[in-house]
N, C-alpha and C positions, 0 to 999 in steps of 0.2 A: 289617716292616710299618710303614707310615707312621703317625705319631701324629696324632690329630685336630687338634692345634694346628698341626702342619705343613701339614695339608690346608687349614685355615682361612687360614694365612699365604699359601699358594700361591694360593688363590682370591682373596684380597685383592690380592695382587700382580698377578694376571691382570686384575682389574678396574681397577687403577690404570694398567696398561699398555694399556688399550683406547684406540683412536684418539679424538681430541677430539670428533668428531661422535657418538660413542656415550656421551659423558659428559653428564649433565644436572644442572642446578641448579634447585631449585624453592623458592619462598617462599610457596606456598599450595597448597591442594588442595580438591577436591570428592570426596565419597565416597558410594557407594550399595551396597546389598546386595540380591542376589537370593536365592532359596532355597538356591542352591548355590555362589555366588561373591560375592566382594567386588570392586568396581570402584573404583579410585582414579585420578582424573584429576589429574595434577600440573600446577600452574600456576606461571608466572613473570610477575609483574606483571599478574595477572588474565587471562593468556592461556594456554590449554592448551599444554603442551609434550610430554606423554606420557600414556599410559593404561596402568595396571597392573591386571591381573586376577589374583586369587589365591583360594585356598580359605580358608574361615573358620579352619581350623587353622593355616595358615601366617600369616595376618593376626594371629591371637591370639598366636602365638609371637613374631612380629616386634614386636608391641606390648610384650610382656613384656621382651624383650631391650632395646628402646629405652628403656623405663622404667628398667631396671637401669643402663644406661649413663649416663643423665642423672642418676640419683640418685648414682652413683659420682662423676661430674663435680662435682655440687653439694657432696658431702662433701669431695672433695679440694681444691676451690677456695674453699669457704665462700660461694659465690655461687649464689643461687637463680635457676633458669631459669624465667622467666615463660611461661605459656601465652598464646595470642592473646587468650583471654577475659580474662585478668588484665591484659594490656596495654591492651586497648580499653576496659575498664571502669574504669581508673584515672583519677583526677582529671587533667584537662589532656589526655586522649586526644582525638584528632580523629576 
């Protein structure tokens, strides 16, 4: 039987092996929620590049996983990752 970590590694590798036109970078987002779904519009330089639709369960799980990854990064590097709100409200922000 395949171990879960092996499955995750295989999924990650498959994602990395996707053709360039299926890879996205985003530096902003717009988000909305309906009674049954969450819609996330990914933005690059204020221009939409993709729309993701997901269930609240998947969105909440993704949020928890991302939060844990960032906390681990901050612990290992000793560097705090600022949120956009923290960046834009700091003195000297444009």
